Every structure is written in structure tokens, then in C-alpha cells.
TORZA-798754 format. One line per 8 residues: for each residue x, y, z of C-alpha. Coordinates in Angstrom, 3 decimals, padded with zeros to 6 digits. Each point is the difference from the previous one (the first is absolute). Layout:
X Y Z; ... .
//
This chain:
-038.293 004.518 040.503; 001.481 003.096 -002.095; -001.224 003.508 000.940; -001.969 002.293 -002.713; 002.193 003.111 000.383; -001.484 003.640 000.024; 002.786 002.457 -000.520; -002.145 003.038 001.272 .
-000.825 -001.713 003.161; 003.480 -001.090 000.492; 001.273 003.734 -000.488; -002.789 001.070 002.554; 001.106 -002.536 002.978; 003.036 -001.118 -000.436; 001.811 003.047 001.795; -001.783 -000.529 003.204 .
002.109 -003.159 000.472; 002.917 -000.339 002.175; 001.309 -002.404 -001.973; 002.065 000.608 -003.234; -002.339 -000.774 -003.078; 000.596 -000.236 -003.758; -001.744 -000.924 -002.913; 002.374 -002.154 -002.103 .
-000.922 -000.330 -003.932; 001.679 -002.450 -002.512; 003.809 -000.516 000.201; -000.035 001.014 003.580; -000.588 003.869 -000.734; -001.221 001.712 002.572; -003.407 002.263 -001.133; -000.990 001.579 003.298 .
001.103 -000.390 003.711; -000.926 002.020 003.245; 002.085 002.516 001.565; 001.354 -002.511 002.680; 001.487 -002.393 -002.914; 001.800 002.998 -001.616; 001.888 001.134 003.276; 000.672 -003.977 000.984 .
001.422 -000.335 -003.410; 001.412 003.432 -000.625; -001.809 000.376 -002.973; -000.989 003.457 000.666; -002.164 002.373 -002.038; 001.296 -001.039 -003.324; -000.751 -002.186 -002.739; -000.927 -003.831 001.243 .
002.630 -002.876 -000.777; 000.093 -003.714 -000.689; -000.340 -001.881 003.596; 003.165 -001.441 -001.570; 001.755 002.538 000.292; -000.267 000.493 003.648; 001.334 -003.245 001.104; 003.364 -000.462 001.641 .
002.315 -002.018 -002.618; 000.968 -002.740 003.109; -003.979 -000.513 -000.151; -001.257 -000.159 -003.842; -000.024 -003.739 -000.411; -002.489 -000.196 002.955; -002.011 002.985 -000.928; -000.025 -001.631 -003.655 .
-000.468 -004.133 001.375; -002.961 001.795 002.277; -001.722 002.192 -002.739; -000.030 -003.060 -002.338; -001.403 -002.745 002.277; -002.984 003.286 000.500; -000.592 000.415 -003.395; -000.183 -003.521 -000.628 .
-002.632 -001.098 002.715; -001.730 003.620 000.460; -002.269 -001.214 003.255; 000.353 000.832 002.788; 002.676 002.014 001.955; 003.704 -000.167 -000.650; 002.483 001.517 002.559; 003.847 000.866 -000.614 .
002.373 001.833 001.939; 002.665 002.265 -002.104; 002.451 002.092 000.388; -000.093 003.497 -001.861; 002.669 002.294 -001.150; -000.392 003.635 -001.112; 003.148 002.387 -000.697; -001.528 003.048 002.189 .
-001.019 -002.242 003.057; 000.891 -002.613 002.464; -000.579 -003.357 -001.256; -003.608 -001.276 000.893; -001.299 -003.438 001.090; -004.022 -000.182 -000.706; -002.128 -003.039 000.265; -002.258 -000.148 -003.361 .
-003.345 -001.861 000.130; -001.044 -000.526 -003.717; -003.741 000.210 -000.545; -001.481 -001.111 -003.728; -002.641 002.709 -001.735; -002.397 -000.815 -002.394; 000.682 002.228 -003.468; -000.673 -001.545 -003.460 .
003.302 -000.142 -002.302; 002.234 001.033 003.041; 001.965 -002.246 002.357; -000.253 002.870 002.801; 000.018 -000.071 003.611; 000.366 001.788 003.564; 002.918 000.026 001.683; -000.043 000.396 004.173 .
003.291 001.015 001.258; 001.142 000.384 004.054; 003.030 001.724 000.718; 001.805 -002.839 002.352; 003.223 001.969 -000.273; 000.713 000.719 003.884; -000.836 -003.863 000.556; 001.931 -000.907 -002.737 .
002.858 001.988 001.123; -000.443 -001.269 003.519; -000.080 -003.396 -001.031; 003.488 000.363 -002.539; 001.588 001.998 003.230; -000.788 -003.331 002.040; 001.303 -002.443 -002.772; 003.355 001.884 000.133 .
000.195 -000.075 003.741; -000.741 -003.829 000.235; 002.487 -000.596 -002.852; 002.825 002.223 001.747; -001.020 -001.876 003.150; 000.366 -003.305 -001.577; 003.276 000.762 -001.487; 001.342 001.535 003.311 .
-001.271 -003.377 001.834; 001.357 -002.244 -002.586; 003.533 002.271 000.238; -000.139 -000.155 003.805; -000.821 -004.226 -000.843; 003.001 000.116 -002.350; 002.097 001.777 002.490; -000.683 -002.072 003.133 .
000.588 -002.998 -002.197; 003.404 001.050 -001.015; 000.858 001.623 003.385; -001.196 -003.618 001.526; 002.237 -001.772 -002.635; 003.220 002.290 001.107; -000.628 -000.052 003.487; -000.425 -003.647 -000.103 .
003.514 -000.887 -001.199; 001.381 001.655 003.069; -002.091 -001.711 002.350; 001.187 -002.992 -001.843; 003.464 000.200 000.373; -000.849 000.957 004.164; -001.889 -003.088 000.332; 002.240 -002.313 -002.229 .
003.015 000.793 001.582; -001.679 -000.088 003.539; -001.005 -003.663 -000.488; 003.569 -000.640 -000.967; 001.470 001.939 003.018; -002.293 -001.881 002.118; 001.667 -003.359 -000.863; 003.471 001.239 001.294 .
001.088 -000.011 003.372; -001.318 002.882 002.193; 000.029 000.992 003.270; -003.219 000.395 001.794; 000.089 004.386 -000.473; 000.919 -000.689 -003.666; -002.908 -002.247 -000.150; -002.454 002.499 001.693 .
001.060 002.727 -002.443; -000.155 -002.400 -003.049; -003.452 -000.660 000.972; -000.983 003.311 000.330; 001.222 001.079 -003.764; -001.558 -002.955 -001.427; -003.394 001.014 002.030; 000.022 003.588 -001.321 .
000.702 -001.480 -003.625; -003.132 -002.453 000.156; -002.239 003.042 001.373; 001.421 002.383 -002.905; -000.894 -002.738 -002.333; -003.794 -000.354 001.204; -000.165 003.837 -000.070; 000.810 -000.138 -003.725 .
-002.480 -002.511 -000.776; -003.026 001.828 002.073; 000.720 003.244 -001.755; 000.333 -001.713 -003.644; -003.241 -002.171 000.510; -001.611 003.439 001.337; 000.768 002.046 -003.240; -001.500 -003.227 -002.137 .
-002.988 000.396 002.008; -000.264 003.717 -000.750; 000.597 -000.241 -003.235; -002.349 -003.084 -000.625; 002.773 -002.177 -001.165; 000.485 -002.579 002.492; -001.280 -003.435 -001.977; -000.952 -003.382 001.877 .
000.917 -003.426 -001.511; -002.300 -002.784 -000.292; 001.792 -003.305 000.611; -000.577 -003.409 001.758; 001.882 000.038 003.665; -000.202 -002.136 003.237; -001.727 002.234 001.929; 001.170 -001.732 003.579 .
003.690 000.201 -000.856; -000.236 003.601 -000.778; -001.893 000.509 003.061; 002.145 -002.023 002.190; 003.290 001.405 -001.796; -001.335 003.886 000.493; -000.595 -000.694 003.974; 003.297 -001.648 000.014 .
001.580 003.413 -001.138; -000.904 001.997 003.261; -000.403 -002.898 002.372; 003.558 000.565 001.487; -000.337 003.676 000.662; -003.116 -000.788 002.090; 001.852 -002.730 001.916; 002.893 002.498 000.809 .
-002.878 001.567 001.798; -001.133 -003.583 001.349; -003.036 000.897 -001.526; -001.664 -003.223 -001.339; -001.028 -000.285 -003.729; -002.827 -002.360 -001.302; -001.529 -001.033 -003.448; -003.141 -001.665 -000.368 .
-001.177 -001.119 -003.114; -003.623 -001.811 -000.151; -000.095 -003.255 -001.667; -002.169 000.664 -002.896; 002.422 002.854 -001.452; 001.053 -001.515 -003.219; 004.155 -000.166 -000.292; 000.053 001.364 -003.479 .
-001.876 002.503 -001.154; -000.076 003.164 -003.081; 001.314 003.543 000.782; 003.194 001.951 000.728; 002.014 -001.761 002.864; 002.698 002.889 000.167; -002.728 002.930 000.557; -002.006 -002.141 002.581 .
003.378 -001.483 001.737; 001.100 004.292 -000.186; -003.422 000.631 002.118; 000.230 -003.140 002.330; 003.574 001.218 001.174; -000.917 003.805 000.275; -002.767 -001.004 002.091; 001.481 -002.459 002.231 .
003.314 001.900 000.176; -001.950 002.667 001.238; -002.000 -001.663 002.694; 003.288 -001.210 000.903; 001.332 003.862 000.264; -002.651 000.672 002.682; -000.465 -003.024 001.984; 002.141 -000.356 002.964 .
-001.250 -003.200 001.799; -002.503 -002.588 -001.291; 000.000 -001.148 -003.616; -001.036 000.878 -003.540; -002.025 -002.205 -001.782; -000.732 -000.614 -003.769; -003.317 -001.804 -000.569; -001.356 -000.690 -003.182 .
-003.341 -001.601 -000.264; -002.300 -001.060 -002.449; -002.947 001.744 -000.978; -001.865 -001.935 -002.925; 000.827 -002.656 -002.434; -001.462 000.622 -003.550; 001.012 -002.545 -002.964; 002.907 001.507 -000.951 .
000.396 002.580 002.294; 000.560 000.501 003.821; -000.315 003.209 002.419; 002.841 000.532 002.640; 000.071 002.162 002.946; 003.353 001.246 001.151; 000.318 001.469 003.947; 002.942 001.068 001.336 .
-000.702 000.208 003.621; 002.488 001.436 002.836; 000.311 000.434 003.562; 001.349 003.251 -000.063; -000.257 003.921 000.803; -002.967 000.581 -002.161; -000.731 002.988 -001.788; -001.709 003.382 001.315 .
-003.460 001.040 -000.975; 001.341 003.579 -001.462; 002.847 -002.512 -002.074; -002.542 -001.983 -001.544; -001.610 001.860 -002.631; 003.541 000.915 -001.700; 001.200 -002.939 000.054; 000.357 -001.169 -003.532 .
001.061 003.583 -001.264; 003.579 000.117 -001.546; 002.742 000.995 002.277; -001.914 -000.399 002.697; 000.799 -001.807 003.526; -002.088 -000.533 003.140; 002.739 001.834 001.732; 002.490 002.543 -001.255 .
002.613 -002.100 002.671; -000.164 -002.967 -002.168; 001.748 001.154 -002.633; 002.890 000.713 002.329; -000.358 -003.130 002.075; -000.796 -002.472 -002.931; 000.908 001.816 -003.267; -001.929 -000.298 -003.079 .
-001.886 002.357 -002.369; -003.546 -000.433 001.337; -000.868 -001.621 -003.521; -000.553 -003.468 000.808; -003.612 000.074 000.952; -000.872 002.600 -002.901; 001.622 -002.760 -002.511; -001.386 -003.009 001.643 .
-003.571 001.574 -000.501; 000.463 000.821 -003.358; 001.557 -003.280 -000.720; -003.082 -001.941 001.684; -002.444 002.480 -001.861; 002.060 -000.985 -003.606; -000.852 -003.599 000.933; -003.320 000.330 000.666 .
-000.112 000.592 003.944; -000.556 002.768 002.445; 002.543 -000.045 002.843; -001.687 000.907 003.379; 001.045 -000.216 003.607; -001.559 000.312 003.436; 001.869 001.471 003.142; -000.251 000.451 003.588 .
002.669 001.904 001.597; 001.704 -001.816 002.256; -001.493 -003.052 -000.969; 001.558 -000.837 -003.397; -000.810 000.121 -003.674; -001.602 -002.259 -003.030; 000.623 001.014 -003.255; -001.916 -001.993 -002.539 .
-001.295 -000.248 -003.916; -001.983 -002.718 -001.774; 001.054 -000.978 -003.728; -000.999 -002.448 -002.670; 002.400 -002.229 -001.523; -000.460 -002.447 -002.946; 001.053 -003.469 001.055; 003.022 -001.920 -001.817 .
000.742 -003.537 000.001; 000.584 -001.115 003.692; 002.779 -001.078 001.682; -000.408 -002.020 003.454; 001.262 001.640 003.114; -000.046 -003.024 002.080; 002.536 -002.796 -000.689; -001.858 -003.036 -001.930 .
-001.595 -002.075 002.699; -002.833 -001.862 000.060; -003.440 002.211 000.750; -000.575 -001.022 003.455; 003.746 -000.270 001.438; -000.103 002.727 002.083; -003.730 -000.311 001.168; -000.678 -000.780 003.636 .
003.394 000.179 000.819; 000.468 002.098 002.861; 002.553 002.855 000.807; 000.797 002.492 002.562; 000.973 003.424 -001.171; 001.893 001.797 002.872; 000.753 004.110 -000.145; -000.660 002.510 002.436 .
-001.152 002.469 -003.099; -003.518 -000.766 -000.112; -000.731 001.233 -003.752; 003.211 -001.646 -001.401; -001.077 -003.087 001.846; -003.723 000.269 -001.433; 001.140 000.381 -003.749; 002.653 -002.980 000.459 .
-002.890 -002.348 001.775; -002.696 001.366 -003.149; 002.228 -000.923 -002.190; 000.834 -003.636 001.079; -003.899 -000.294 000.674; -000.458 000.331 -003.344; 002.337 -002.657 -000.833; -002.058 -002.546 002.018 .
002.004 000.267 003.324; -002.066 -000.146 003.383; 001.711 003.136 001.439; 000.323 000.991 003.671; 001.763 003.323 000.916; 002.056 001.052 003.262; 001.161 003.725 000.719; 002.651 -000.821 001.826 .
002.527 -003.060 000.693; -001.795 -000.841 003.597; -002.867 -000.302 -001.785; 001.136 -002.610 -002.333; 001.880 -001.829 002.520; -003.123 -000.413 001.839; -001.919 -001.333 -003.098; 002.806 -002.412 -000.864 .
-000.073 -001.001 003.574; -003.684 -000.317 000.655; -001.553 -003.359 000.721; -002.747 000.418 -002.411; 002.583 000.753 -002.831; -000.396 -001.263 -003.237; 003.467 -000.514 -001.139; 000.984 002.756 -002.511 .
002.151 -000.974 -003.333; 001.794 003.131 -000.403; 000.816 003.038 002.162; 000.417 003.596 -001.555; 001.478 002.298 002.591; 001.673 003.523 -000.325; 003.268 000.555 001.415; -000.442 003.363 001.617 .
-002.578 000.138 002.559; -000.035 001.238 003.417; 001.304 -001.957 003.090; 000.279 -003.382 -001.706; 001.144 000.800 -003.487; 000.276 -003.051 -002.708; 003.529 -001.440 001.074; -001.016 -000.347 003.776 .
-003.384 -001.547 -001.445; 001.777 -002.595 -001.659; 002.514 -000.836 002.787; -003.563 -000.414 002.239; -001.395 -002.133 -002.721; 003.420 -002.299 000.129; 000.447 -000.085 003.080; -003.078 -001.068 001.325 .
-000.171 -003.943 000.613; -003.853 000.587 -000.588; -000.022 001.127 -003.384; 000.889 -001.792 -003.152; 001.186 003.047 -001.934; -002.017 000.526 -003.263; 001.223 001.382 -002.798; 001.335 003.390 -000.006 .
000.234 003.302 -002.188; 002.012 003.031 001.292; -001.553 003.711 -001.563; 002.668 002.846 000.439; 000.263 003.189 -001.333; 002.237 001.443 -002.471; 003.552 001.195 001.583; -000.332 -001.640 003.403 .
002.590 000.475 002.566; 003.021 -001.496 -002.257; 001.886 -002.880 000.170; 000.111 -000.575 003.984; -003.533 -001.219 000.410; -000.553 -001.098 -003.428; 002.650 -002.850 000.940; -002.956 -001.073 002.336 .
-001.067 -001.854 -003.100; 000.315 -003.219 001.603; -000.524 -003.417 -001.401; -003.185 -001.473 001.153; -001.528 003.101 001.261; -001.493 001.108 -002.869; -000.427 -001.827 -003.330; -000.341 002.893 -002.204 .
000.445 003.922 000.302; -002.263 002.639 -001.822; 000.550 003.761 -000.508; -002.840 002.574 000.380; -001.757 000.815 -001.637; -000.877 -003.201 -001.208; -000.197 -001.303 -003.497; -002.696 -002.326 -000.857 .
002.077 -002.326 -002.457; 002.623 -000.155 003.134; -002.656 -000.774 002.646; -001.401 -002.723 -002.121; 003.060 -001.565 -001.015; 001.133 -000.277 003.563; -003.123 -001.236 001.848; -000.434 -002.471 -002.940 .
003.528 -001.091 000.236; -000.468 -000.126 003.635; -003.260 -002.067 000.107; 001.253 -002.495 -002.696; 000.728 -002.952 001.552; 002.187 -001.522 -002.053; 002.492 002.647 -000.359; 002.985 000.809 002.493 .
000.172 003.217 001.916; 002.525 002.460 -001.588; 002.724 000.785 002.953; 001.135 003.055 001.125; 001.264 002.629 -001.927; 003.707 000.245 -000.163; 002.038 003.290 001.875; 000.525 001.596 -003.333 .
-003.681 -000.005 -000.841; -001.137 000.688 003.219; 002.647 002.936 000.255; -001.826 001.646 -003.003; -003.572 -000.290 001.146; -001.853 003.304 -000.682; 002.668 001.315 -002.315; -000.322 -000.272 -003.787 .
001.255 -003.140 -001.700; 003.004 000.377 -002.393; -000.086 -001.057 -003.302; 003.019 -002.534 -000.676; 000.181 000.499 -003.796; 001.119 -002.553 -002.234; 003.529 000.316 -000.687; 002.347 -000.134 -003.348 .
-002.177 002.200 -002.515; 001.596 002.415 -002.548; -002.426 002.869 000.198; 000.264 003.566 -001.931; -000.416 003.323 001.550; -000.979 002.345 -002.792; -000.245 003.539 001.885; 001.594 003.267 -001.023 .
000.255 001.233 004.003; 003.170 -000.956 001.436; -001.226 000.062 003.495; -002.683 -002.026 -000.831; 001.661 -002.586 -001.770; 002.729 -000.569 002.439; -002.943 -000.774 002.521; -001.366 -002.601 -002.085 .
003.310 -001.459 -000.781; 000.452 000.094 003.840; -002.908 -001.974 000.648; 000.470 -002.492 -002.854; 003.928 -000.605 000.855; -001.077 -000.151 003.988; -002.454 -002.865 -001.176; 002.325 -002.393 -002.470 .
-000.767 001.696 -003.222; 002.561 001.115 -003.143; -000.830 003.294 -000.969; 000.323 001.549 -003.592; -000.816 003.788 -000.332; -001.177 002.165 -002.675; -000.803 003.930 000.430; -002.408 000.025 -002.438 .
-002.679 -001.771 -002.265; 002.196 000.038 -003.154; 002.914 -001.780 002.069; -002.351 -002.222 001.788; -001.441 -001.176 -003.481; 003.835 -001.315 -000.939; 000.713 -001.569 003.526; -002.895 -002.006 -000.222 .
000.649 -001.133 -003.633; 003.564 -000.103 001.155; -000.353 -002.106 003.205; -003.541 -001.364 000.246; -000.344 000.784 003.473; -002.551 -002.000 002.514; -001.797 003.172 001.216; 000.048 003.646 -001.284 .
-000.944 003.018 002.138; -000.850 002.924 -002.556; -000.595 003.257 001.569; -002.479 001.949 -002.217; 001.478 003.672 -000.168; 003.342 -000.319 -001.490; 002.423 002.358 -002.457; 000.338 -001.511 -003.665 .
-002.641 -002.623 000.103; -002.589 -000.160 002.788; -000.839 -003.156 001.657; -003.634 -000.568 -002.169; 001.923 000.174 -003.281; 003.054 -002.132 000.920; -002.501 -002.769 001.455; -002.134 -000.073 -003.318 .
003.359 -000.431 -001.917; 001.116 -002.540 002.062; -003.491 -002.205 000.032; 000.377 000.411 -004.023; 003.459 -001.585 000.368; -001.308 -003.220 001.485; 000.548 000.344 003.472; -002.075 -001.551 002.380 .
001.202 000.408 003.971; -001.608 002.074 002.226; 000.304 004.155 -000.627; -000.758 001.821 003.081; -001.017 003.578 000.071; 001.473 002.566 002.327; -001.571 002.949 000.222; -001.083 003.030 002.396 .
-003.455 000.299 -001.494; -002.716 -001.277 002.165; -002.649 000.486 -002.921; -002.101 -002.822 -001.088; 000.388 001.289 -003.540; 003.995 -000.636 000.763; -000.656 -003.934 000.814; -002.024 -000.436 -003.408 .
002.534 001.765 -002.120; 003.050 -002.185 001.626; -002.465 -003.163 -000.582; -001.146 001.253 -003.506; 004.143 000.422 -001.100; 000.548 -003.905 000.753; 001.346 000.517 003.599; -000.832 -002.696 002.689 .
-000.944 001.859 003.105; 000.755 003.254 001.951; 001.981 001.479 002.853; -001.177 003.162 001.512; 002.863 002.532 001.340; 000.763 000.566 002.720; 000.075 -004.142 000.303; 001.863 -002.231 002.888 .
002.209 -002.682 000.063; -002.614 -002.263 000.471; -002.306 000.893 -003.047; 003.539 -000.576 -002.425; 000.607 -003.404 001.414; -003.926 -000.851 -000.442; -000.042 000.861 -003.551; 002.926 -002.076 -000.718 .
-001.864 -003.273 002.282; -002.858 001.141 -002.015; 001.120 -000.551 -003.085; 003.951 -002.200 000.518; -000.891 -001.489 003.225; -002.099 -003.037 -000.582; 001.868 -003.391 -000.709; 003.157 001.988 000.255 .
000.881 000.397 003.672; 003.582 -001.170 000.624; 000.408 -002.639 003.050; 002.814 001.374 002.573; 002.514 -002.488 000.569; 000.471 -001.207 003.534; 002.669 001.120 001.499; 001.225 -002.267 002.311 .
002.112 002.068 002.412; 001.055 -001.228 003.571; -002.304 001.037 003.116; 001.620 002.986 001.638; 001.330 -001.569 003.018; 000.362 003.276 001.607; -003.689 -000.419 000.371; -001.063 -000.650 003.621 .
-001.846 -003.392 -000.367; -003.029 001.573 002.508; -000.227 003.592 000.527; -002.367 -000.719 002.929; 000.091 003.871 001.076; -001.082 000.841 -003.429; -002.659 -002.308 -000.194; -001.373 001.523 002.974 .
000.457 003.832 -001.193; -001.858 -001.303 -003.078; -003.054 -000.738 002.028; -000.061 003.296 001.910; 001.401 -001.432 003.010; -002.302 -003.050 000.713; 002.555 -002.236 001.121; -002.396 -002.339 001.027 .
-001.577 -000.109 -003.323; 002.926 -001.013 -001.522; 000.955 -002.564 002.392; -003.321 -001.783 -000.838; 000.746 -000.360 -003.627; 003.436 -001.532 -000.055; -000.593 -003.709 000.979; -003.082 -000.068 -002.769 .
002.413 001.583 -002.706; 002.727 -002.733 000.836; -002.557 -002.886 000.058; -001.342 001.330 -003.254; 003.656 000.461 -001.472; 001.396 -003.617 000.796; -002.700 -000.898 -002.027; 000.514 002.129 -002.901 .
003.864 -000.663 -000.256; -000.337 -003.407 000.011; -002.996 000.434 -003.031; 002.614 002.293 -002.213; 002.354 -002.623 000.284; -002.439 -002.655 -001.218; -000.768 002.515 -002.908; 003.276 000.234 -000.864 .
000.551 -003.636 -000.155; -003.307 -000.216 -002.073; 000.391 003.083 -002.275; -002.860 001.183 001.238; 001.141 003.668 -000.582; -003.293 001.718 000.697; -000.194 -001.422 003.288; 003.653 000.904 000.812 .
-001.294 003.934 -001.229; -003.106 000.010 002.192; 001.710 -001.471 002.952; 002.804 001.845 000.081; -001.830 002.975 -000.445; -001.936 -000.684 002.796; 003.157 -000.396 002.393; 001.988 002.708 -001.522 .
-003.561 002.646 000.880; -000.126 -001.308 003.670; 003.358 -000.100 000.609; 000.672 003.890 -001.077; -003.046 001.253 001.695; 001.251 -001.514 002.948; 003.590 001.044 -000.542; 001.607 -003.315 -000.521 .
002.116 001.126 -002.901; 002.267 -002.781 -000.709; -002.392 -002.616 -000.310; -002.371 002.305 -001.796; 003.102 000.955 -002.953; 000.831 -003.581 -000.095; -003.718 -000.668 -000.691; -000.230 002.523 -002.655 .
002.890 -001.323 -002.126; -002.096 -003.237 000.160; -003.179 002.216 -001.107; 001.856 001.337 -002.852; 001.216 -003.355 -001.275; -003.408 -001.532 -000.064; -001.416 002.760 -002.051; 003.088 -000.354 -002.344 .
-000.615 -004.001 -000.160; 003.837 000.161 000.756; 000.767 -003.585 001.427; 003.347 000.982 000.489; -000.717 003.336 002.174; -002.261 -001.878 002.188; 002.418 -003.224 000.572; 002.470 002.617 001.137 .
-002.109 002.083 002.074; -002.009 -002.578 002.161; 003.358 -000.438 002.192; 000.056 003.076 000.779; -003.683 000.007 001.395; 000.869 -003.594 001.683; 002.773 001.825 001.656; -001.748 003.136 001.171 .
-003.006 -001.495 001.587; 001.259 -002.103 003.010; 001.732 003.263 000.887; -002.871 002.260 -000.071; -001.899 -002.948 001.799; 002.651 000.208 002.441; 000.238 003.826 000.394; -004.133 -000.093 000.282 .
000.145 -002.970 003.037; 002.534 001.999 001.756; -002.175 003.334 -000.015; -003.347 -002.411 001.145; 002.148 -001.562 003.107; 001.413 003.556 001.142 .
//
């Protein structure tokens, strides 16, 4: 309600107020005011003014709209913050309150003014400081992004050329030097990525994507990345994913993989014996959601109590010697905790010095369309089947057993080969349908265990799977993958899909067991598989950097492709229009015309073949930009040869792989029929073991040679291929190389349904086998 106003009362009391008070009449004319208001506004002792004249021009619109609202309502109290401007004093900031007055015939009111200039100046100063800090942070981020781009280019050249050099003939010293170069380049690349992520986190620019992905595949791939380093130290690695974990979920697979790799890699660094295990467990399941717990547990050195409170700080490591010994920036845990936080979880840990550490976090996921992890089998196929798991590492054995139990198996465990043999031999033993045994165990290892099982006449050998570490002792012991000892081979940590497929195959009574791997496959145990690219495609390289262009050209030509070149996007567009290549590798940053514009023009011209972006930018925005302009996929510098071949395989390989022609070359007569000494050396000097294997092998081969003869006659090329493959593998493992080479020619003929080649090669095997058999008899009779 409007107040009745007494001018004399106002004059008598307003001077006592610490606030500025003014009586404002029609047209915003100031009719009276106290001394505080005069000082605040700079009016002084002279004539009064219209209040409009005191308002800074930049705030006049705010004053006019605020006044209009007050005059239209004339009820309650209205407030406004204004900047005032006078010529003789610095600008002032005031907080105004409008109070309506009840004076007949006038639209008058009181203005109460509080001086907030100091507060406002501080606020402006803080805003400016914030803006400058944000600008500086953005400049730093831009600098780091540009620097990252520039550094990646030479690293890309170093890694790429090192890959090519590794494919040439090197002596041991040169190979060692090259290994150090490649390791240093990989470390430098990791440091760049960590610093770039740290910069994004600081600037609040690290964004997560949301897509559906295969969680189980991602976890297995992530652990696999660091497994070889652990196995080099004889540290076992395990992965347990409980049966309720969904296969497909929504989230950011790249960032979740980064967290898992960081945590597992840290655990491997500080664990010198025992194991590192990633456990993924389901905490709760909703209608469309699931809550999972991720734990990385190790048996390493643990974290000292005084170091634990600073563990997640940037650039901090528990031990200053860590950087010297292992490298790194000390950003891994800082980045991981921030990523987990952005994904809705909290990364925590528990650790006891000398007992190991556990890093864990919980996270909610929306479930996507489910994929079945196990092969398609009847629901009760595994139910009640007896399996024995043999491993001296209690933790790893427990995880494998829990997985099998969840599938319905009746699982027994043995912590040593001796215990396993006792269980198998015991009189009250119920027959095991399957035995899964670790290769590396004290006293009696996996190979010796298999030898004991097969040499004991009281044991009917069950079907057996051998588990081995990556990068074991190499081809010498790998040759001991003998036919008939083990029915399948799995590399730790065992993937669920591999384990389920193997046990299903071995327990399916209507399916023959796969023969032992041949020597070439054996010698690659623990190494990365080399992609054999499809041959004969015409591929355009659009790249302005001559060294990078040469690197790509070398990779492609070595793998049988015809290379076209373009030094910029404009030329690339012209070459595509003229030559219509099968695939284009397009650099994004080029002079004259960049890769984005070139691709847009190429697509508008109707070209539909794959265009693969080649860029040094690791930002998610870069991928989106590439896809939006019409590119099919993206390779990030520095890339490896396998990255290039994988892209060709992905976009051009399906249905276009060429079948190599059989080279029906004669068996080298200079080879020994049977190099007995080499065979004994292969089996680590165990001559008795070698002699015990010879007669069963000859008996088996005699039947196989007849089987091949009948298959060639009946044009059963699959039987020719598989039987010849068996002979080739067993002969090469035993250094019976002439029979092995003859069988290899027959295997290739069977694979290619080459009747002429098979008919020509069969007599050679038939001629070599009697010579081999006679040589074996001579040895056994001596």
C-alpha cells in the first residue's frame, strides 16, 4: 500500500540514515535527498537534478525498464543495480530500492541507494581474471594440441620406418637397438597423450561419447595390451567377468579402456611375482540398467602409508625413483580418477605395503541389445560335466574355475601337477571329461604332466587344454606342442569366447579334434599375428609430407598394391576422377586444398570407394569432422603397418582375398631324412622321450599316407588338406623335414583343389615315408 508522505518528517529524519535517500517526483526529478546520497552521486551542495542524468549510458536502458515496471505496479519494493556516472568523481555502482509514496496528484517515490562500488570493482576484477585465465588455458590447450600434432608427425615416421626396418634381415645387436628405438617412440607417444588429456581436464574440455559397445571384448582387449609385459616378468594375468555382466552396454569405450589399461599397467609395473587380476562383478540389475564393480588387484609391493594421500594428485608418483625406472608423467591415476568421475563413479584403492594393492570403482550402465558370449549350445550342454583345472597360482585358478562353474561345469581344482595326477589316478575318481592345465608350474610343468598322463597305462587320457603365457621360451619349447598330447591351446589371460568355443568343440562327440599346430604357427606363439593383406589393389596416397608418403608407399607396395600419389587435395581430387582407385588414404592437412575439402568434392563427384583419413590429431572432434565430410574411417599418426593393412582388410578384404598358386617345387634332397640329434635337442636333451614317440608316430603316419592316397583318388580335397597338414606338423616338430616338405606341397594342393598338383606330389610322399621309417627303425634298434 502506498505511503502518505510528510515532507517535514522526511527532512527531519533522512539525514540520520547511513543509506543514500532521495525523494523523487514526477519525471524522475530529485526533490530532496540526504547528504549520503549527495556524496554517493556527486551532486554536491548545488541544485538537484533529474535522476536520469546520473545514470551511466550503458545502464540507461536497465534504469528505464526498471522504472517503468515499478511505476506500472507501484506496490512492494523493487530493486535495481546501476552504474552511475559523473564528470568530477569516478563511476559509482549502487543498489537501488524503489518505495512508492502516496501523494495526491504525483507519481513520486523514495529511492534508497547503497554504495556497492568496492564490491562491484572486486567482482569485475575477478571476472577479468577468470576471463584471462580461461583465455590463457585455451591458449595453452591450443598450443598443446598444435604441439601434439607437430610432434606426432616425426614420431609417426620413426615408428613407421622402425616397423619396416624390423621386417628386414637384422643381426641380434641391430635388432636390440631397433627394439630400444621403438620402445622409446612408444613411451614418447604415451607421454604426449597423457599431457594432452591433462590439458583437457584442466580446461574442462574433456568430453565423453555415448555409444553402444561390446564391454567384454573391450575389457579383454584392454588387458591383452599389457599382458606381454607382465608375462616377460613371469607375472600371471587374469580376467574374471561374472556371468551376469552384459555383453553390450552404452558408454564411452575409449575412455573406459584407457582407465582399465592405466590401472592394469600400473599394477604390472609394481608387481614382480604373483599375479595381476581384473575382476568385473555385477552389483545390481535394473530393467534397462546394470551397476558394475571393476577391481584391479595385484600381489605387488603395495603403497607406503605416507604416500597414499597424494596418490591421485597430478604429476605425483609414490616413489620418485619410479620415473627413472618405469618412465611416465605421474598423470595416469589423476587422469583415470577424473575419467571415472565424469562417467559417474569414484576411483578408490586399498593397499598394504608388501601385500599388494586393489584399485576399484563402481559404474552404472544402460544395457544395449545383448550378444551371447557362449557359442550357441543347448542350455544344459555343460551342466554336470566334470572338469579339472590345474594351476599353481591360486588366484588365477580360482577365476577360471568360477567361470566354468557359472557355465554349469562340476569343477575340481589342483594346485600342482602332482595333485592333478593323484586325482586322475585315484580309485574313487569319477572320470574327468576335460583337464585344463597351466604350462608353467614348479617341479612338473604342463608338458611333463601330459607326458605322465599319456605314458601311464592305467589312465585313459582325457581331452586336455594347455594354458600358456604370452612370449614364452620361444620356438624350442613351442615345438613340444605334440600331436595327441593336448587337444587345444589357449593363451593367458583366457578370453571367454575362446574358452567356451574350445570346451564346446572338445566335448562335442560328433566333432573330430583339431590336429596339432604346424611349426610356423608354433614359432609365432606370443607374438602379434601379421596381417596378410589382400593383394593387387590400386590405392591413392594423398600426402604432402614426402617422408610420410614414402612410408605409406613402402608399406603398400611391400604388400602387393599399386600406389598412386598426390601431394595435395586438389591433385587427389583430379587423380580420383581420372583413375578411380580402390581406396584412398587422405591426409587432412595439406597445402592448396586440404583433405576435408578434397573429400567433399570427391564424394560430390560420385566416388563411393573408401576414403581413409590420415591425421595427427587425436581429438574426438577430429574424427567427427572427418566423418562429416565424407571420409569412411580414420588412422591416427603415428600409425603402424598393421593399422594400414587392417584398414585395407576391413574395407577391401571381404571376398577379395587371392588364393596363392601352389608352388609344386621338389623336396630338397640335401635335407636329412631324419635329423635325430636336432629332435633330441628340441626336446631339451630328453632322448628317452623322443624314442618313445617315434614308433607311435610311424604307425599313425602309415595310416595317414594311405588316407591321402585314397583321398586323392576320390578327389576328397579337404581330407587331403587336413591329413597332409597333420603329417607336416608332426614331421617338422620331429625334424623329419623331407616328409614334412612333401606333405606341405600336398596340403597346398588340397587347399586349392589342385588335382594336377596333388597327383604329382603324392609319389614324393610315398617315396619319402619308407626312407623315414627305415631311418627310425635303425635308431630304435641301436
